[in-house]
BAKEVO-115306 format. One record per residue (C-alpha): x, y negated, z negated; residue number from 1; residue in three letters; chain. Coordinates in Angstrom, 3 decimals. Each point is the difference from the previous one (the first is absolute). Layout:
BEGIN
east	north	up	tivex	gulo	marti
X	Y	Z	NUM	ALA	A
...
REM end
This chain:
BEGIN
east	north	up	tivex	gulo	marti
61.209	-102.787	-120.209	1	MET	A
1.624	0.720	3.376	2	ASP	A
3.131	-2.148	0.258	3	LYS	A
-0.385	-0.158	3.794	4	PHE	A
-2.545	-2.086	1.906	5	ASP	A
-2.894	2.032	1.426	6	ARG	A
-2.328	-1.151	2.798	7	PRO	A
-3.803	0.036	-0.351	8	ILE	A
-2.713	1.036	2.427	9	GLY	A
1.843	3.055	1.318	10	LEU	A
-2.334	2.692	-1.284	11	GLU	A
0.136	1.790	3.354	12	THR	A
3.344	0.713	1.670	13	PRO	A
1.002	-2.467	2.708	14	SER	A
0.489	1.249	3.524	15	THR	A
3.053	-0.566	2.148	16	LEU	A
-1.350	-2.887	2.088	17	ASP	A
2.935	-2.337	0.610	18	TRP	A
3.566	0.441	1.185	19	LYS	A
1.241	-1.440	-3.294	20	SER	A
-1.867	2.887	-1.680	21	ASP	A
2.293	2.336	1.932	22	ILE	A
3.099	-1.668	-1.503	23	ALA	A
-1.480	0.236	-3.493	24	ALA	A
-0.962	3.636	0.578	25	GLU	A
3.568	0.779	1.019	26	MET	A
1.340	-1.264	-3.336	27	LEU	A
-2.433	2.287	-1.807	28	ARG	A
0.881	3.016	2.119	29	ARG	A
3.687	-0.638	-0.583	30	LEU	A
-0.657	0.048	-3.748	31	ASP	A
1.173	-3.577	-0.571	32	ILE	A
-1.160	-0.751	-3.587	33	PRO	A
0.344	-3.799	-0.098	34	TYR	A
0.262	-2.985	2.308	35	VAL	A
1.416	-3.224	-1.406	36	ALA	A
-1.125	-3.133	1.805	37	LEU	A
-0.360	-3.746	0.031	38	ASN	A
-3.125	-0.883	2.035	39	PRO	A
-0.022	-1.570	3.440	40	GLY	A
-2.503	-0.487	2.816	41	ALA	A
2.214	1.750	2.553	42	SER	A
-0.924	3.325	-1.563	43	TYR	A
-3.520	-0.833	-1.176	44	ARG	A
-1.374	2.976	1.933	45	GLY	A
2.486	2.378	-1.619	46	PHE	A
-0.705	-1.520	-3.431	47	HIS	A
-3.736	0.584	0.480	48	ASP	A
0.707	3.608	0.951	49	SER	A
2.067	0.579	-3.145	50	LEU	A
-2.870	-1.334	-2.122	51	VAL	A
-3.246	0.886	1.763	52	ASN	A
1.045	3.071	1.970	53	TYR	A
2.343	1.666	-2.495	54	LEU	A
-1.658	-1.483	-3.092	55	GLY	A
3.345	-1.280	-1.310	56	ASN	A
1.069	3.528	-0.901	57	ARG	A
2.765	2.145	1.480	58	SER	A
1.644	-2.355	0.603	59	PRO	A
-0.684	-2.420	-2.805	60	GLN	A
0.708	-3.659	0.762	61	MET	A
2.348	-1.974	-2.244	62	LEU	A
-0.399	-3.748	0.313	63	LEU	A
3.288	-1.924	-0.227	64	CYS	A
0.581	-3.743	-0.226	65	LEU	A
2.940	-0.065	2.409	66	HIS	A
1.160	2.150	2.897	67	GLU	A
3.375	0.524	-1.677	68	ASP	A
-1.813	1.928	-2.718	69	HIS	A
-1.980	2.023	2.538	70	VAL	A
3.288	1.454	1.201	71	ILE	A
1.869	0.223	-3.311	72	SER	A
-2.872	1.873	-1.667	73	ILE	A
-0.064	2.506	2.871	74	ALA	A
3.793	0.248	-0.284	75	HIS	A
-0.168	0.716	-3.736	76	GLY	A
-2.646	2.658	0.576	77	TYR	A
2.223	1.677	2.613	78	ALA	A
2.951	0.048	-2.394	79	LYS	A
-1.941	2.285	-2.347	80	VAL	A
-1.807	2.191	2.504	81	THR	A
2.179	0.051	3.146	82	ASP	A
-3.359	-0.514	1.767	83	LYS	A
-1.446	-2.986	1.872	84	PRO	A
-2.624	-2.437	-1.181	85	MET	A
-1.825	-2.334	2.317	86	GLY	A
0.950	-3.697	0.085	87	ALA	A
-2.167	-2.425	1.984	88	VAL	A
1.265	-3.394	1.188	89	LEU	A
-1.998	-2.785	1.667	90	HIS	A
1.096	-0.862	3.503	91	SER	A
3.417	-1.524	0.736	92	ASN	A
-0.105	-2.305	-3.049	93	VAL	A
-0.619	2.797	-2.508	94	GLY	A
2.630	2.114	1.694	95	LEU	A
2.497	-2.844	-0.258	96	LEU	A
-0.639	-0.162	-3.741	97	HIS	A
0.438	3.759	-0.366	98	GLY	A
3.162	0.355	2.077	99	LEU	A
2.414	-0.264	-2.924	100	MET	A
-1.782	2.816	-1.811	101	GLY	A
0.030	2.112	3.143	102	ILE	A
3.742	-0.601	0.288	103	PHE	A
0.381	1.143	-3.633	104	ASN	A
-2.021	3.143	0.758	105	ALA	A
2.143	0.630	3.083	106	TRP	A
3.169	-0.304	-2.065	107	GLY	A
-1.522	2.261	-2.645	108	GLY	A
-1.081	2.562	2.635	109	ARG	A
-3.564	-0.146	-1.354	110	ALA	A
-2.939	1.479	1.944	111	PRO	A
-2.863	-2.434	0.608	112	MET	A
-2.768	-0.571	2.554	113	ILE	A
-0.191	-3.747	0.600	114	VAL	A
-3.198	-0.980	1.827	115	VAL	A
-0.093	-3.403	1.646	116	GLY	A
-2.284	-1.815	2.397	117	ALA	A
0.097	-2.471	2.845	118	THR	A
-2.297	-1.620	2.501	119	GLY	A
-2.529	0.534	1.324	120	PRO	A
2.384	0.882	2.819	121	VAL	A
-2.699	-0.749	2.599	122	GLU	A
0.011	-3.802	0.154	123	PRO	A
-3.732	-0.347	0.671	124	GLU	A
-0.688	1.539	-3.415	125	LYS	A
2.140	-2.477	-1.939	126	ARG	A
-1.517	-2.640	-2.214	127	ARG	A
1.314	-3.509	0.619	128	PRO	A
3.363	-0.841	-1.541	129	TYR	A
0.408	2.556	-2.825	130	ILE	A
-0.144	3.166	2.098	131	ASP	A
2.471	-1.513	2.447	132	TRP	A
2.689	-0.813	-2.574	133	ILE	A
-0.468	3.416	-1.624	134	HIS	A
0.431	1.962	3.231	135	THR	A
3.465	1.234	0.967	136	SER	A
1.073	1.787	3.162	137	LYS	A
2.398	2.295	-1.857	138	ASP	A
-0.602	-0.190	-3.721	139	GLN	A
2.090	3.117	-0.541	140	GLY	A
2.997	-1.960	1.247	141	GLY	A
0.098	-1.745	-3.370	142	LEU	A
0.976	3.194	-1.804	143	LEU	A
0.930	2.607	2.605	144	ARG	A
3.627	-0.030	-1.120	145	ASN	A
-0.857	1.128	-3.519	146	TYR	A
-2.845	2.470	0.366	147	VAL	A
0.208	3.527	1.349	148	LYS	A
-2.731	-0.571	2.593	149	TRP	A
-2.800	-2.389	0.945	150	ASP	A
-3.062	0.040	2.244	151	ASP	A
-2.909	-2.165	1.131	152	GLU	A
-2.746	2.389	1.163	153	PRO	A
-2.393	-1.099	2.753	154	ARG	A
-2.805	2.566	-0.332	155	SER	A
-1.821	2.264	-2.437	156	ALA	A
2.202	2.938	0.982	157	ASP	A
3.023	-2.264	-0.339	158	GLY	A
-0.975	-0.797	-3.596	159	ILE	A
-0.144	3.702	-0.854	160	VAL	A
3.346	0.636	1.698	161	GLU	A
1.621	-2.959	-1.758	162	ALA	A
-0.976	1.106	-3.483	163	PHE	A
0.828	3.664	0.534	164	LEU	A
3.390	-0.850	1.479	165	ARG	A
0.720	-2.803	-2.448	166	GLY	A
-0.699	2.216	-3.001	167	HIS	A
2.133	2.806	1.385	168	GLN	A
2.899	-2.366	0.637	169	ILE	A
-0.098	-1.880	-3.322	170	THR	A
-0.351	3.182	-2.075	171	ALA	A
2.801	1.906	1.777	172	SER	A
3.575	-0.376	-1.244	173	THR	A
1.809	-2.304	0.126	174	PRO	A
-3.067	-1.954	-1.027	175	ARG	A
-0.805	-3.625	0.687	176	GLY	A
-2.957	-2.313	0.655	177	PRO	A
-2.041	-0.017	3.218	178	VAL	A
-2.237	-2.770	1.375	179	TYR	A
-3.361	0.303	1.796	180	ILE	A
-1.531	-3.215	1.370	181	CYS	A
-3.774	0.044	0.597	182	LEU	A
-1.471	-2.367	2.585	183	ASP	A
-2.755	-2.008	-1.727	184	ALA	A
-2.240	0.352	3.036	185	GLY	A
0.546	3.738	0.208	186	LEU	A
-0.922	0.387	-3.678	187	GLN	A
-3.411	-1.566	0.639	188	GLU	A
-0.861	2.075	3.071	189	ASP	A
-2.524	2.841	-0.407	190	PRO	A
1.508	3.464	-0.395	191	ALA	A
-0.609	2.467	2.840	192	PRO	A
-2.915	2.326	-0.579	193	GLU	A
0.826	3.465	-1.331	194	HIS	A
3.619	-1.066	-0.414	195	PHE	A
2.391	2.834	-0.809	196	HIS	A
2.750	-0.377	-2.601	197	ILE	A
2.394	2.955	-0.213	198	PRO	A
0.868	1.578	-3.313	199	THR	A
3.042	-1.553	-1.660	200	ALA	A
1.297	3.388	-1.161	201	GLU	A
1.524	0.616	3.435	202	ARG	A
2.038	-3.228	-0.108	203	TYR	A
1.957	0.461	-3.208	204	GLN	A
3.376	-1.634	-0.801	205	PRO	A
3.021	1.790	1.396	206	ILE	A
1.857	2.361	-2.330	207	SER	A
3.308	-1.394	-1.331	208	PRO	A
2.884	0.880	2.291	209	ALA	A
2.297	2.808	-1.119	210	CYS	A
3.663	0.520	0.799	211	ALA	A
1.358	2.752	2.194	212	THR	A
1.242	3.129	-1.721	213	GLN	A
3.453	-0.764	1.376	214	ARG	A
0.028	-3.352	-1.827	215	ASP	A
-1.298	1.580	-3.201	216	ILE	A
2.676	2.694	0.046	217	ASP	A
2.739	-2.539	0.704	218	ALA	A
-1.031	-2.279	-2.871	219	VAL	A
-0.426	2.957	-2.356	220	ALA	A
3.576	1.061	0.785	221	ASP	A
1.218	-3.556	-0.673	222	LEU	A
-1.808	-0.106	-3.350	223	VAL	A
1.434	3.347	-1.085	224	ARG	A
3.517	-1.036	0.965	225	ALA	A
-0.131	-3.437	-1.611	226	ALA	A
1.603	-0.629	-3.368	227	ARG	A
-1.819	-3.298	-0.558	228	ASN	A
-3.212	-0.159	2.033	229	PRO	A
-2.005	-3.211	-0.362	230	LEU	A
-3.676	-0.174	0.979	231	PHE	A
-1.453	-3.430	0.772	232	LEU	A
-3.773	0.148	-0.307	233	PHE	A
-1.604	-2.939	1.787	234	GLY	A
-3.532	0.143	1.394	235	ARG	A
-2.112	2.925	-1.151	236	GLY	A
-3.605	0.997	-0.503	237	SER	A
-2.010	-0.250	-3.225	238	VAL	A
-0.931	3.690	0.194	239	ASP	A
0.856	1.867	-3.216	240	GLN	A
1.083	3.057	1.967	241	GLY	A
2.494	-2.077	1.995	242	ASP	A
1.263	-1.517	-3.269	243	TRP	A
0.504	3.453	-1.545	244	ASP	A
1.845	1.253	3.072	245	ARG	A
2.400	-2.964	-0.128	246	ARG	A
0.852	0.884	-3.593	247	VAL	A
0.379	3.690	0.824	248	ALA	A
2.265	-0.789	2.962	249	LEU	A
2.306	-2.174	-2.095	250	VAL	A
0.286	2.681	-2.649	251	GLU	A
0.650	2.716	2.589	252	ALA	A
2.663	-2.131	1.699	253	ALA	A
1.700	-1.290	-3.137	254	GLY	A
-0.181	-3.476	1.523	255	ALA	A
-0.064	-3.440	-1.541	256	TYR	A
-2.902	-2.279	0.986	257	VAL	A
-0.396	-3.716	0.551	258	MET	A
-3.256	-1.874	0.573	259	THR	A
-0.874	-3.613	0.704	260	SER	A
-2.105	-2.686	-1.670	261	THR	A
-1.201	-0.924	3.489	262	ARG	A
-1.856	3.282	0.459	263	GLY	A
-2.784	1.785	-1.810	264	LYS	A
0.613	2.695	-2.597	265	ALA	A
1.665	3.003	1.652	266	VAL	A
2.013	1.688	-2.786	267	PHE	A
0.024	0.002	-3.823	268	PRO	A
2.439	-2.669	-1.152	269	THR	A
0.653	1.765	-3.315	270	ASP	A
1.008	3.245	1.710	271	HIS	A
3.618	0.966	-0.839	272	PRO	A
0.823	-0.016	3.706	273	ARG	A
-1.298	-3.535	0.576	274	HIS	A
3.454	-1.540	0.084	275	ALA	A
-0.734	-3.693	-0.653	276	ALA	A
-2.920	-2.336	-0.650	277	PRO	A
-1.915	-0.668	3.241	278	PRO	A
2.028	-2.179	2.327	279	LEU	A
-0.690	-3.466	1.256	280	THR	A
3.631	-0.515	0.903	281	TRP	A
2.841	2.453	-0.506	282	LEU	A
1.450	-1.347	-3.237	283	ASP	A
3.484	0.636	-1.372	284	ALA	A
-1.181	2.871	-2.214	285	ASP	A
-1.721	1.918	2.778	286	ALA	A
2.544	-0.613	2.749	287	LYS	A
2.518	2.665	-1.212	288	PRO	A
-2.696	2.667	0.278	289	ILE	A
-0.578	-0.768	3.665	290	VAL	A
3.763	-0.198	0.557	291	GLU	A
0.461	3.446	-1.553	292	ALA	A
-2.684	1.672	2.116	293	ALA	A
1.311	2.347	2.687	294	ASP	A
-3.508	0.480	1.434	295	LEU	A
-2.708	-2.653	0.190	296	ILE	A
-3.502	1.076	1.037	297	VAL	A
-2.398	-2.882	0.654	298	SER	A
-3.685	0.844	-0.205	299	PHE	A
-1.341	-3.055	1.850	300	ASP	A
2.091	-2.389	-2.105	301	TRP	A
-0.866	-3.608	0.844	302	VAL	A
3.121	-1.813	1.293	303	ASP	A
2.417	2.916	-0.208	304	LEU	A
2.764	-1.904	1.781	305	ASN	A
-0.421	-2.900	-2.447	306	GLY	A
0.670	2.392	-2.864	307	LEU	A
2.979	1.626	1.683	308	LEU	A
1.548	-3.378	0.862	309	ARG	A
0.028	-0.861	-3.700	310	GLN	A
2.467	2.894	-0.369	311	VAL	A
2.016	-0.668	3.162	312	ASN	A
-0.643	-2.951	2.303	313	ARG	A
0.965	2.358	2.832	314	LYS	A
-2.680	2.548	-0.821	315	SER	A
0.993	2.274	2.896	316	ASP	A
3.299	0.664	-1.798	317	GLN	A
-1.596	1.568	-3.089	318	LEU	A
1.360	3.503	-0.524	319	GLU	A
-3.272	1.451	-1.281	320	ALA	A
-2.088	2.006	2.452	321	ARG	A
-3.285	-1.850	0.536	322	ILE	A
-3.431	1.419	0.783	323	VAL	A
-2.780	-2.492	0.787	324	HIS	A
-3.521	1.438	0.079	325	VAL	A
-2.587	-2.478	1.269	326	THR	A
-2.796	-0.510	2.489	327	GLN	A
0.177	-3.753	-0.422	328	ASP	A
1.857	-0.453	3.290	329	ARG	A
-3.314	0.430	1.827	330	SER	A
-1.179	-3.359	-1.430	331	LEU	A
3.088	-2.041	0.917	332	HIS	A
-0.924	-2.480	2.702	333	ASN	A
2.687	-2.686	-0.079	334	GLY	A
-2.297	-2.841	-1.104	335	TRP	A
0.953	0.056	-3.674	336	ASP	A
3.194	1.255	-1.603	337	MET	A
-1.865	2.233	-2.465	338	GLY	A
1.810	2.967	1.515	339	TYR	A
3.180	-1.316	-1.730	340	PHE	A
3.552	0.838	1.051	341	GLY	A
0.614	3.174	1.998	342	LEU	A
1.428	2.507	-2.491	343	PRO	A
2.663	2.548	0.888	344	PRO	A
-1.413	3.525	-0.214	345	ALA	A
1.628	3.324	0.746	346	ASP	A
-3.495	1.493	0.109	347	PHE	A
-2.757	-2.460	1.017	348	PRO	A
-3.191	2.023	-0.423	349	ILE	A
-3.384	-1.060	1.354	350	ASP	A
-2.357	1.429	-2.622	351	ALA	A
-2.361	-1.010	-2.763	352	ASN	A
2.107	-0.121	-3.190	353	PRO	A
-2.456	1.971	-2.132	354	ASP	A
-0.435	2.653	2.679	355	ALA	A
3.791	0.242	0.179	356	PHE	A
0.252	0.387	-3.799	357	VAL	A
-2.406	2.938	0.131	358	ALA	A
1.958	1.642	2.822	359	GLN	A
3.390	-0.526	-1.629	360	LEU	A
-1.240	1.303	-3.342	361	LEU	A
-1.086	3.281	1.600	362	VAL	A
3.391	0.327	1.674	363	SER	A
1.986	-0.685	-3.193	364	LEU	A
-2.146	2.261	-2.156	365	ASN	A
0.646	2.841	2.402	366	GLY	A
3.765	-0.138	-0.499	367	ARG	A
2.488	0.607	-2.771	368	ASP	A
0.676	-2.949	-2.262	369	LYS	A
2.909	-2.176	1.013	370	GLY	A
2.812	-1.270	-2.158	371	ILE	A
-0.612	-2.246	-3.001	372	SER	A
-0.385	-3.615	1.093	373	THR	A
0.778	-3.492	-1.297	374	TRP	A
2.483	1.059	-2.640	375	THR	A
1.762	-2.858	-1.771	376	GLY	A
-2.321	-2.768	1.276	377	ILE	A
-2.568	-0.994	-2.562	378	ALA	A
-3.523	-1.221	0.582	379	ARG	A
-0.265	-3.689	-0.896	380	ILE	A
-1.558	-0.662	-3.381	381	ASP	A
-2.742	-2.615	0.551	382	PRO	A
1.024	-1.632	-3.281	383	GLY	A
-2.069	-1.259	-2.914	384	PRO	A
-3.693	-0.442	0.579	385	VAL	A
-1.145	-2.557	-2.514	386	GLU	A
-1.228	-3.564	-0.202	387	PHE	A
2.542	-2.814	-0.048	388	ASN	A
1.483	-1.078	-3.330	389	VAL	A
-1.831	-3.334	0.167	390	ASN	A
-3.364	1.589	0.785	391	SER	A
-1.650	-1.908	-2.850	392	ASP	A
0.720	-3.207	1.934	393	ARG	A
0.061	0.897	3.696	394	GLU	A
-0.802	2.502	2.720	395	ILE	A
2.727	0.951	2.474	396	ILE	A
-0.778	1.877	3.248	397	PRO	A
1.138	3.386	-1.346	398	PHE	A
-2.457	-0.345	-2.885	399	ASP	A
-2.824	0.454	2.500	400	LEU	A
1.500	3.324	1.046	401	GLU	A
0.236	1.093	-3.624	402	VAL	A
-3.601	-1.083	-0.516	403	ALA	A
-1.186	2.152	2.916	404	VAL	A
2.022	2.917	-1.400	405	LYS	A
-1.777	-0.382	-3.326	406	LYS	A
-3.390	-0.038	1.728	407	ILE	A
0.979	3.251	1.733	408	ALA	A
0.825	1.700	-3.304	409	GLU	A
-3.693	0.518	-0.748	410	SER	A
-1.637	0.102	3.454	411	ARG	A
0.638	0.708	3.672	412	LYS	A
1.116	-3.233	1.639	413	VAL	A
0.119	-0.901	3.680	414	THR	A
2.270	-2.992	0.575	415	LEU	A
-1.750	-1.527	3.011	416	ALA	A
2.340	-2.937	0.527	417	ASN	A
3.211	-1.342	-1.507	418	ASN	A
1.733	-3.353	0.080	419	ASN	A
3.398	-0.649	1.594	420	ILE	A
2.955	1.459	-1.851	421	GLY	A
-1.908	2.895	-1.576	422	TRP	A
2.410	2.823	-0.863	423	SER	A
-2.251	2.942	-0.991	424	THR	A
2.593	0.638	-2.702	425	ARG	A
-2.508	-0.025	-2.852	426	ALA	A
-3.199	1.299	1.578	427	PHE	A
0.802	3.556	1.060	428	MET	A
-1.631	1.336	3.172	429	ILE	A
-1.286	3.511	-0.629	430	ARG	A
-2.613	0.525	2.694	431	GLY	A
-0.964	-1.152	3.504	432	PRO	A
-2.624	-2.484	-1.233	433	LEU	A
2.196	-1.696	-2.613	434	ASP	A
1.604	-2.648	2.231	435	PHE	A
-1.361	-1.560	3.196	436	MET	A
3.142	-1.863	1.074	437	GLY	A
0.605	-3.080	2.121	438	HIS	A
-2.503	-1.904	2.133	439	ASN	A
1.791	1.142	3.151	440	GLY	A
0.669	-3.258	1.812	441	GLY	A
0.974	-2.460	-2.721	442	GLY	A
-3.065	-2.163	0.664	443	GLY	A
-0.871	-1.903	-3.167	444	ILE	A
-3.575	-0.076	-1.303	445	GLY	A
-0.640	3.729	0.433	446	ALA	A
0.450	1.061	-3.644	447	GLY	A
-3.536	-0.715	-1.260	448	PRO	A
-1.698	1.661	2.970	449	GLY	A
2.328	2.998	-0.059	450	LEU	A
-0.825	0.498	-3.679	451	THR	A
-3.742	-0.180	0.734	452	VAL	A
0.383	2.516	2.838	453	GLY	A
1.965	2.438	-2.147	454	VAL	A
-2.598	-0.301	-2.766	455	ALA	A
-2.799	0.523	2.530	456	LEU	A
1.600	3.261	1.145	457	ALA	A
0.301	1.160	-3.618	458	LEU	A
-3.550	-0.889	-1.090	459	LEU	A
-1.330	2.727	-2.264	460	GLY	A
3.432	1.559	-0.563	461	SER	A
1.843	0.378	-3.302	462	ASP	A
2.649	-2.552	0.995	463	ARG	A
0.485	-3.578	-1.198	464	THR	A
1.038	-2.366	2.796	465	VAL	A
2.499	-2.735	-0.902	466	VAL	A
1.140	-2.643	2.471	467	GLY	A
2.962	-2.233	-0.913	468	VAL	A
0.564	-2.953	2.313	469	MET	A
1.873	-3.260	0.133	470	GLY	A
-1.813	-3.289	-0.411	471	ASP	A
0.600	-0.962	3.631	472	GLY	A
-1.418	3.315	1.196	473	ASP	A
-3.010	-0.419	-2.289	474	PHE	A
-0.718	-3.580	1.010	475	LEU	A
-0.203	0.882	3.682	476	GLN	A
-2.231	3.018	-0.649	477	GLY	A
-2.076	-1.021	-3.022	478	VAL	A
-3.403	0.169	1.706	479	THR	A
0.454	3.744	0.530	480	ALA	A
-0.952	0.259	-3.675	481	LEU	A
-3.578	-1.000	0.832	482	TRP	A
-0.439	3.257	1.928	483	THR	A
1.230	1.951	-3.032	484	ALA	A
-2.431	-1.884	-2.250	485	ALA	A
-2.991	0.289	2.341	486	HIS	A
0.383	3.751	0.552	487	TYR	A
1.264	0.733	-3.525	488	GLN	A
3.319	1.433	1.124	489	ILE	A
2.082	0.373	-3.183	490	PRO	A
3.675	-0.964	-0.020	491	ALA	A
2.382	-1.798	-2.336	492	LEU	A
1.686	-2.934	1.766	493	PHE	A
3.156	-1.368	-1.657	494	ILE	A
1.465	-3.153	1.520	495	VAL	A
3.759	-0.336	-0.515	496	ALA	A
-0.201	-3.776	-0.120	497	ASN	A
3.409	-1.702	0.111	498	ASN	A
-1.533	-3.209	1.391	499	ARG	A
2.302	0.131	2.986	500	SER	A
0.630	1.397	3.457	501	ASN	A
3.018	1.464	-1.730	502	TYR	A
1.217	2.261	2.799	503	ASN	A
0.612	-3.118	2.066	504	ASP	A
1.706	-1.724	-2.927	505	GLU	A
2.619	2.752	0.233	506	ILE	A
0.415	-0.630	3.713	507	HIS	A
0.309	-3.749	-0.533	508	GLN	A
2.626	0.504	-2.712	509	ALA	A
1.999	2.293	2.301	510	ALA	A
-0.243	-2.498	2.859	511	MET	A
1.100	-2.915	-2.185	512	ALA	A
3.009	1.927	-1.311	513	LYS	A
1.039	0.950	3.546	514	ASP	A
-0.125	-3.658	1.003	515	ARG	A
1.652	-1.423	-3.114	516	GLY	A
-3.204	-1.683	-1.141	517	ARG	A
-1.672	-0.019	-3.449	518	PRO	A
-1.870	3.295	-0.578	519	PRO	A
-1.811	-1.690	-2.900	520	GLU	A
-2.368	-1.506	2.566	521	ASN	A
-1.310	3.392	1.060	522	ARG	A
-3.344	-0.576	-1.781	523	TRP	A
-1.081	-2.931	2.179	524	ILE	A
-2.791	1.009	2.345	525	GLY	A
-0.243	3.350	-1.782	526	GLN	A
-1.487	-0.347	-3.474	527	GLN	A
-3.772	0.285	-0.480	528	ILE	A
-0.575	-2.357	-2.919	529	ASP	A
-1.011	-3.541	-0.939	530	ASN	A
-2.883	0.517	-0.016	531	PRO	A
-0.023	3.521	-1.398	532	ALA	A
-2.471	2.322	1.703	533	LEU	A
-2.729	1.730	-1.992	534	ASP	A
0.332	3.499	1.456	535	LEU	A
-2.367	1.558	-2.525	536	ALA	A
-2.533	-2.692	0.865	537	GLY	A
0.361	0.851	3.683	538	MET	A
-0.729	3.648	-0.783	539	ALA	A
-3.022	-0.898	-2.112	540	ARG	A
-1.256	-2.120	2.907	541	ALA	A
-0.119	3.243	2.031	542	GLN	A
-2.021	1.720	-2.732	543	GLY	A
2.963	1.873	-1.513	544	VAL	A
0.605	-0.037	-3.739	545	GLU	A
3.418	-1.449	-0.696	546	ALA	A
2.322	-1.519	-2.574	547	GLU	A
3.271	-1.839	-0.192	548	GLY	A
2.510	-1.290	0.235	549	PRO	A
1.649	2.383	-2.461	550	VAL	A
3.586	-0.931	-0.787	551	GLU	A
1.446	2.760	-2.180	552	ASN	A
-0.074	3.783	0.020	553	VAL	A
-2.204	0.398	-3.061	554	ASN	A
-2.693	-2.142	1.581	555	ASP	A
0.487	1.827	3.312	556	LEU	A
-0.583	3.420	-1.554	557	MET	A
-3.049	-1.263	-1.890	558	ALA	A
-1.382	-1.399	3.249	559	ALA	A
0.667	3.320	1.754	560	ILE	A
-1.948	1.836	-2.711	561	GLU	A
-2.977	-2.315	0.520	562	ARG	A
0.331	0.282	3.764	563	GLY	A
0.071	3.798	-0.036	564	LEU	A
-3.233	0.062	-1.987	565	ALA	A
-1.665	-2.030	2.755	566	VAL	A
1.513	2.160	2.753	567	VAL	A
-1.161	3.157	-1.780	568	ASP	A
-3.507	-1.500	0.022	569	ALA	A
0.212	-0.243	3.797	570	GLY	A
0.940	-3.644	0.582	571	ARG	A
3.148	-1.845	1.155	572	PRO	A
2.145	-2.069	-2.387	573	TYR	A
2.852	-2.450	0.534	574	LEU	A
2.876	-1.120	-2.232	575	ILE	A
2.143	-3.048	0.775	576	ASP	A
3.427	0.844	-1.447	577	ALA	A
2.524	-2.844	-0.088	578	HIS	A
3.384	1.597	0.631	579	ILE	A
3.549	-1.324	-0.020	580	ALA	A
1.747	-0.601	3.310	581	LEU	A
1.996	2.938	1.322	582	GLY	A
-0.430	3.485	1.389	583	TYR	A
0.638	3.445	-1.452	584	THR	A
1.742	1.045	3.215	585	LYS	A
2.376	-2.180	1.954	586	LYS	A
-1.444	-1.576	3.128	587	ILE	A
2.595	-0.164	2.753	588	VAL	A
0.220	-3.143	2.109	589	THR	A
1.566	0.099	3.439	590	ARG	A
3.762	0.234	-0.287	591	GLY	A
-0.077	0.285	-3.807	592	HIS	A
REM end
């Protein structure tokens, strides 16, 4: 049986009769495979076109129960593919619901075509009351500071222009969401007769920017001369060729590498040149490696100055030569501080990091090998990878990492989401689809939808999708599981349930200590208990098979075995794992 909903009575192809048909046709011509949506009357014309003009195929609609999930599913899909999905939001109210997810996608530099609606703009077309409160003069003003571009077309030709331009902008690096608002009245107007739509092939995304040969030669000379070159790989594509070139460049340069838990997989973490487990903060073990570097090359590292300031508060006084390769400056607009501190750079280079890797690799391979590098400074041993000594009685956060590692011993695993404090010390990243990284903006509730979106992108592949999320993240995004159940999108959801907003417990303890007050009171207004929540029951209410709570590692692994059998059969599964308070990696509070 087809897992997607198919319309009836469409034996003969529909003709392009309405202006909303033009918008739907543009999604098809731009090869958008899916549109996630939560219904609303403001785009009823567009909705009809998706169903009765396109036949709910290419793109396929995905019904969601909340606008947050509309965006997070599209975000998860983009993490895997580096390509945009469609995400449709009803009027100003649906957009307001989806704004947090859009901010996450902006922070994660995820491509996405967000389609909204308003109006009718012409007042004489508005129904009493409801169309008036759902009409905004400048709906794009709600999100203009955290999308790459927005538009509100006023004609059939304007619709075509908006989608061609919007797709080109969102899919060109540095990527990010775009927003197109469709006037409800315009949607329901007849399309012009014999309307011409140009071919999309002549409006492709722009090729990633390359560096000048002068910059390439200068950096190649620096790499050859360096005794201890350190490469910081931040944002990068999921393309296997780009992955292989990163590895080849490191080996040609004799460099050490660091990566971050905040980004997607960009380099194998078990490679002998991967100097330390992926960073959240620069811990005491990893700091000497950065201190010893005489050349630091940042490939679009997120918050480079924040890293450097953990070595020397006056980062401009670091002796290492610094190269910073990024196009991200083009997105910095002053509204949010997601551009981070301004890093010192001897060579600030405006180029796509993967394009730069390819250029630099050619330059290094064409020269004699340099001197041996990183002598006397050892790669950090990630330490023992095993369950805790009391695993027969409890589950600690690191046990979940060991559990994912054990899953990956017999199958290809994509870790779609991870809870706070994840170290990636147990689960080794060996390919570009192994680890999907952070949600981008820190907006809670995204984990379930991101996991669904990642699993959607990997439908039919040989990969098992696992999403690990905190209980707070799960509770705010639980209804995203209904979409996974309805469309039979297989993924294993593991809730790291510590029955607390524990990150804020840490902040409250730090605040109390600073003020000479009892830190023992940190739990008040934080713990999620009394009554205990039935997380497995919540999942089952969405149509997802689930079990828990499990409270020791043996029961956890048995539950995982049962869950994987369900996932292998093409359905989602959830496990509620009660874990002890704490994090694998230290979470830094301000001033601590």
